[in-house]
MARLUMDO-196017 format. One record per residue: chain; residue number from 1; x, y, z of N, C-alpha, C in turn. Coordinates in Angstrom, 2 decimals. Layout:
N
mol: A; seq: NUM; nx: X; ny: Y; nz: Z; cax: X; cay: Y; caz: Z; cx: X; cy: Y; cz: Z
...
//
This chain:
73
mol: A; seq: 1; nx: 12.74; ny: -11.50; nz: 17.60; cax: 13.38; cay: -10.76; caz: 18.67; cx: 14.86; cy: -10.48; cz: 18.42
mol: A; seq: 2; nx: 15.58; ny: -11.28; nz: 17.68; cax: 17.00; cay: -11.00; caz: 17.54; cx: 17.30; cy: -9.75; cz: 16.70
mol: A; seq: 3; nx: 16.32; ny: -9.22; nz: 16.00; cax: 16.57; cay: -8.07; caz: 15.13; cx: 16.71; cy: -6.79; cz: 15.94
mol: A; seq: 4; nx: 15.89; ny: -6.62; nz: 16.95; cax: 15.92; cay: -5.42; caz: 17.78; cx: 16.40; cy: -5.77; cz: 19.18
mol: A; seq: 5; nx: 17.21; ny: -4.89; nz: 19.75; cax: 17.62; cay: -5.12; caz: 21.13; cx: 16.51; cy: -4.64; cz: 22.07
mol: A; seq: 6; nx: 16.67; ny: -4.84; nz: 23.35; cax: 15.62; cay: -4.54; caz: 24.33; cx: 15.24; cy: -3.06; cz: 24.31
mol: A; seq: 7; nx: 16.23; ny: -2.19; nz: 24.22; cax: 15.94; cay: -0.75; caz: 24.20; cx: 15.14; cy: -0.38; cz: 22.96
mol: A; seq: 8; nx: 15.52; ny: -0.88; nz: 21.83; cax: 14.79; cay: -0.58; caz: 20.59; cx: 13.36; cy: -1.09; cz: 20.64
mol: A; seq: 9; nx: 13.18; ny: -2.29; nz: 21.20; cax: 11.83; cay: -2.84; caz: 21.34; cx: 10.97; cy: -1.97; cz: 22.25
mol: A; seq: 10; nx: 11.52; ny: -1.57; nz: 23.38; cax: 10.76; cay: -0.74; caz: 24.32; cx: 10.38; cy: 0.60; cz: 23.68
mol: A; seq: 11; nx: 11.29; ny: 1.20; nz: 22.93; cax: 10.98; cay: 2.48; caz: 22.31; cx: 9.88; cy: 2.33; cz: 21.25
mol: A; seq: 12; nx: 9.89; ny: 1.23; nz: 20.53; cax: 8.81; cay: 0.96; caz: 19.56; cx: 7.49; cy: 0.78; cz: 20.27
mol: A; seq: 13; nx: 7.50; ny: 0.05; nz: 21.36; cax: 6.28; cay: -0.19; caz: 22.12; cx: 5.78; cy: 1.12; cz: 22.72
mol: A; seq: 14; nx: 6.68; ny: 1.96; nz: 23.22; cax: 6.30; cay: 3.26; caz: 23.77; cx: 5.57; cy: 4.08; cz: 22.71
mol: A; seq: 15; nx: 6.10; ny: 4.12; nz: 21.52; cax: 5.48; cay: 4.87; caz: 20.44; cx: 4.09; cy: 4.32; cz: 20.11
mol: A; seq: 16; nx: 3.98; ny: 3.02; nz: 20.00; cax: 2.70; cay: 2.40; caz: 19.67; cx: 1.66; cy: 2.64; cz: 20.77
mol: A; seq: 17; nx: 2.06; ny: 2.49; nz: 22.02; cax: 1.11; cay: 2.69; caz: 23.12; cx: 0.68; cy: 4.15; cz: 23.22
mol: A; seq: 18; nx: 1.60; ny: 5.07; nz: 22.96; cax: 1.26; cay: 6.48; caz: 22.96; cx: 0.23; cy: 6.77; cz: 21.88
mol: A; seq: 19; nx: 0.42; ny: 6.18; nz: 20.71; cax: -0.51; cay: 6.39; caz: 19.59; cx: -1.89; cy: 5.83; cz: 19.90
mol: A; seq: 20; nx: -1.93; ny: 4.75; nz: 20.67; cax: -3.21; cay: 4.13; caz: 21.01; cx: -3.85; cy: 4.74; cz: 22.26
mol: A; seq: 21; nx: -3.10; ny: 5.58; nz: 22.97; cax: -3.64; cay: 6.18; caz: 24.18; cx: -3.79; cy: 5.21; cz: 25.34
mol: A; seq: 22; nx: -2.92; ny: 4.22; nz: 25.40; cax: -3.00; cay: 3.19; caz: 26.44; cx: -2.13; cy: 3.60; cz: 27.63
mol: A; seq: 23; nx: -2.69; ny: 4.43; nz: 28.51; cax: -1.93; cay: 5.08; caz: 29.57; cx: -1.23; cy: 4.10; cz: 30.52
mol: A; seq: 24; nx: -1.95; ny: 3.13; nz: 31.05; cax: -1.34; cay: 2.23; caz: 32.05; cx: -0.16; cy: 1.45; cz: 31.45
mol: A; seq: 25; nx: -0.36; ny: 0.93; nz: 30.24; cax: 0.71; cay: 0.18; caz: 29.60; cx: 1.87; cy: 1.10; cz: 29.22
mol: A; seq: 26; nx: 1.54; ny: 2.34; nz: 28.80; cax: 2.58; cay: 3.30; caz: 28.45; cx: 3.48; cy: 3.59; cz: 29.64
mol: A; seq: 27; nx: 2.88; ny: 3.79; nz: 30.79; cax: 3.67; cay: 4.05; caz: 32.00; cx: 4.64; cy: 2.89; cz: 32.24
mol: A; seq: 28; nx: 4.13; ny: 1.68; nz: 32.14; cax: 4.97; cay: 0.50; caz: 32.37; cx: 6.12; cy: 0.44; cz: 31.37
mol: A; seq: 29; nx: 5.85; ny: 0.71; nz: 30.12; cax: 6.90; cay: 0.61; caz: 29.11; cx: 7.83; cy: 1.82; cz: 29.10
mol: A; seq: 30; nx: 7.37; ny: 2.97; nz: 29.57; cax: 8.28; cay: 4.09; caz: 29.77; cx: 9.31; cy: 3.72; cz: 30.83
mol: A; seq: 31; nx: 8.83; ny: 3.13; nz: 31.92; cax: 9.76; cay: 2.66; caz: 32.97; cx: 10.68; cy: 1.58; cz: 32.42
mol: A; seq: 32; nx: 10.13; ny: 0.68; nz: 31.61; cax: 10.93; cay: -0.37; caz: 30.99; cx: 12.01; cy: 0.20; cz: 30.09
mol: A; seq: 33; nx: 11.66; ny: 1.23; nz: 29.33; cax: 12.65; cay: 1.86; caz: 28.43; cx: 13.80; cy: 2.45; cz: 29.24
mol: A; seq: 34; nx: 13.47; ny: 3.12; nz: 30.33; cax: 14.52; cay: 3.67; caz: 31.19; cx: 15.37; cy: 2.54; cz: 31.76
mol: A; seq: 35; nx: 14.72; ny: 1.48; nz: 32.19; cax: 15.42; cay: 0.35; caz: 32.81; cx: 16.42; cy: -0.31; cz: 31.85
mol: A; seq: 36; nx: 16.09; ny: -0.35; nz: 30.56; cax: 17.01; cay: -0.99; caz: 29.60; cx: 17.99; cy: 0.00; cz: 28.98
mol: A; seq: 37; nx: 18.01; ny: 1.24; nz: 29.51; cax: 19.06; cay: 2.17; caz: 29.11; cx: 18.69; cy: 3.25; cz: 28.11
mol: A; seq: 38; nx: 17.40; ny: 3.45; nz: 27.85; cax: 17.01; cay: 4.51; caz: 26.94; cx: 17.26; cy: 5.87; cz: 27.60
mol: A; seq: 39; nx: 17.80; ny: 6.78; nz: 26.83; cax: 18.02; cay: 8.14; caz: 27.30; cx: 16.72; cy: 8.93; cz: 27.17
mol: A; seq: 40; nx: 16.60; ny: 9.99; nz: 27.96; cax: 15.40; cay: 10.82; caz: 27.92; cx: 15.12; cy: 11.31; cz: 26.49
mol: A; seq: 41; nx: 16.15; ny: 11.75; nz: 25.79; cax: 15.96; cay: 12.25; caz: 24.42; cx: 15.42; cy: 11.16; cz: 23.49
mol: A; seq: 42; nx: 15.82; ny: 9.92; nz: 23.71; cax: 15.30; cay: 8.81; caz: 22.89; cx: 13.84; cy: 8.55; cz: 23.18
mol: A; seq: 43; nx: 13.47; ny: 8.64; nz: 24.45; cax: 12.08; cay: 8.42; caz: 24.83; cx: 11.20; cy: 9.53; cz: 24.27
mol: A; seq: 44; nx: 11.65; ny: 10.76; nz: 24.41; cax: 10.88; cay: 11.89; caz: 23.86; cx: 10.74; cy: 11.76; cz: 22.35
mol: A; seq: 45; nx: 11.80; ny: 11.34; nz: 21.67; cax: 11.73; cay: 11.15; caz: 20.22; cx: 10.73; cy: 10.06; cz: 19.86
mol: A; seq: 46; nx: 10.70; ny: 8.99; nz: 20.63; cax: 9.74; cay: 7.91; caz: 20.38; cx: 8.31; cy: 8.43; cz: 20.55
mol: A; seq: 47; nx: 8.09; ny: 9.23; nz: 21.58; cax: 6.77; cay: 9.81; caz: 21.79; cx: 6.41; cy: 10.78; cz: 20.67
mol: A; seq: 48; nx: 7.36; ny: 11.61; nz: 20.29; cax: 7.10; cay: 12.61; caz: 19.26; cx: 6.94; cy: 11.99; cz: 17.88
mol: A; seq: 49; nx: 7.30; ny: 10.74; nz: 17.73; cax: 7.17; cay: 10.10; caz: 16.43; cx: 5.72; cy: 9.98; cz: 15.99
mol: A; seq: 50; nx: 4.78; ny: 10.13; nz: 16.91; cax: 3.37; cay: 10.05; caz: 16.54; cx: 2.82; cy: 11.41; cz: 16.11
mol: A; seq: 51; nx: 3.62; ny: 12.45; nz: 16.16; cax: 3.16; cay: 13.81; caz: 15.87; cx: 2.61; cy: 13.98; cz: 14.46
mol: A; seq: 52; nx: 3.11; ny: 13.20; nz: 13.52; cax: 2.70; cay: 13.35; caz: 12.12; cx: 1.85; cy: 12.19; cz: 11.64
mol: A; seq: 53; nx: 1.15; ny: 11.57; nz: 12.56; cax: 0.27; cay: 10.45; caz: 12.22; cx: -1.16; cy: 10.81; cz: 12.62
mol: A; seq: 54; nx: -2.05; ny: 9.91; nz: 12.35; cax: -3.44; cay: 10.12; caz: 12.74; cx: -3.58; cy: 10.23; cz: 14.25
mol: A; seq: 55; nx: -2.58; ny: 9.77; nz: 14.99; cax: -2.64; cay: 9.79; caz: 16.45; cx: -2.03; cy: 11.06; cz: 17.05
mol: A; seq: 56; nx: -1.77; ny: 12.08; nz: 16.23; cax: -1.09; cay: 13.28; caz: 16.71; cx: -1.79; cy: 13.92; cz: 17.91
mol: A; seq: 57; nx: -3.09; ny: 13.78; nz: 18.01; cax: -3.82; cay: 14.37; caz: 19.14; cx: -3.46; cy: 13.71; cz: 20.47
mol: A; seq: 58; nx: -2.88; ny: 12.53; nz: 20.41; cax: -2.50; cay: 11.80; caz: 21.63; cx: -1.17; cy: 12.30; cz: 22.21
mol: A; seq: 59; nx: -0.41; ny: 13.07; nz: 21.44; cax: 0.93; cay: 13.47; caz: 21.87; cx: 0.92; cy: 14.27; cz: 23.17
mol: A; seq: 60; nx: 0.07; ny: 15.28; nz: 23.35; cax: 0.11; cay: 16.00; caz: 24.63; cx: -0.11; cy: 15.09; cz: 25.84
mol: A; seq: 61; nx: -1.03; ny: 14.16; nz: 25.73; cax: -1.26; cay: 13.22; caz: 26.84; cx: -0.03; cy: 12.34; cz: 27.06
mol: A; seq: 62; nx: 0.57; ny: 11.87; nz: 25.97; cax: 1.75; cay: 11.01; caz: 26.09; cx: 2.90; cy: 11.76; cz: 26.76
mol: A; seq: 63; nx: 3.09; ny: 13.02; nz: 26.41; cax: 4.16; cay: 13.80; caz: 27.02; cx: 3.86; cy: 14.06; cz: 28.50
mol: A; seq: 64; nx: 2.59; ny: 14.29; nz: 28.82; cax: 2.21; cay: 14.46; caz: 30.23; cx: 2.51; cy: 13.20; cz: 31.02
mol: A; seq: 65; nx: 2.16; ny: 12.05; nz: 30.45; cax: 2.40; cay: 10.77; caz: 31.12; cx: 3.90; cy: 10.56; cz: 31.32
mol: A; seq: 66; nx: 4.70; ny: 10.88; nz: 30.32; cax: 6.15; cay: 10.75; caz: 30.44; cx: 6.67; cy: 11.65; cz: 31.56
mol: A; seq: 67; nx: 6.25; ny: 12.90; nz: 31.58; cax: 6.73; cay: 13.82; caz: 32.61; cx: 6.33; cy: 13.35; cz: 34.00
mol: A; seq: 68; nx: 5.11; ny: 12.86; nz: 34.17; cax: 4.69; cay: 12.35; caz: 35.46; cx: 5.49; cy: 11.11; cz: 35.85
mol: A; seq: 69; nx: 5.71; ny: 10.22; nz: 34.89; cax: 6.46; cay: 8.99; caz: 35.15; cx: 7.90; cy: 9.31; cz: 35.52
mol: A; seq: 70; nx: 8.51; ny: 10.20; nz: 34.75; cax: 9.90; cay: 10.59; caz: 34.99; cx: 10.05; cy: 11.24; cz: 36.36
mol: A; seq: 71; nx: 9.12; ny: 12.08; nz: 36.73; cax: 9.20; cay: 12.78; caz: 38.01; cx: 8.98; cy: 11.86; cz: 39.20
mol: A; seq: 72; nx: 8.31; ny: 10.73; nz: 39.01; cax: 8.10; cay: 9.77; caz: 40.09; cx: 9.33; cy: 8.92; cz: 40.34
mol: A; seq: 73; nx: 10.19; ny: 8.81; nz: 39.36; cax: 11.36; cay: 7.93; caz: 39.47; cx: 12.46; cy: 8.57; cz: 40.27
//
């Protein structure tokens, strides 16, 4: 844990959950990323990081989840 700060950890988790299509956990960690100070551009970049992986098909859902989560806050 000392290698990454809380924001960096949340952004990594956001990317991983988006790639796995884990909607409920993704929502929680998107909120967590905002709570620890992640900027919208950083969150979008974390989500878009899956665009060139085998999980690229999950990106539209991940972006939808982010937009819904952001709009609820």
